[in-house]
C-alpha angles and dihedrals in degrees: 000000000000117000108225124205119255092249092053092047090050092048090050090050091050089052095052090124091055108020095182090059096059093118087066088061097055092095092050089049090051091050091052091049091049089054090049091055089080103068123208128235094269092053094046090050092063105029149038111270093204093053091048092051092049091049092051091046089053091050091048092052088058090070087082091062099054128071115260136194109271140150090253116060111245093013118141123219142143146185138247119281094274093045092241101115125047113230127194121213087254090061092072136053124245088277102094090206094053093097090068092074118051096190121015117223097024096099111108112209098175 
């Protein structure tokens, strides 16, 4: 049995009414995962927020490994972390996590 990534399993679940169209649900799955990155009070009370965020980031990076709905058959793509802006594979560097930070060095941790 093949072990599917979380993002693919979520996309397949979202496409339960049309199973063959699950690649079209990858962006919706990514949006849901991005929302889940910000845990609520009950979650923070029982777990480590940093670990949770890293786990969600890892799941979001997997979107680049699954087929997605695109104009070109077999084309890969994605969106920003919130799912608002469509990104092509050319919009990011070879670091699959690069899309997470729009401008490096602008974060202020003071």
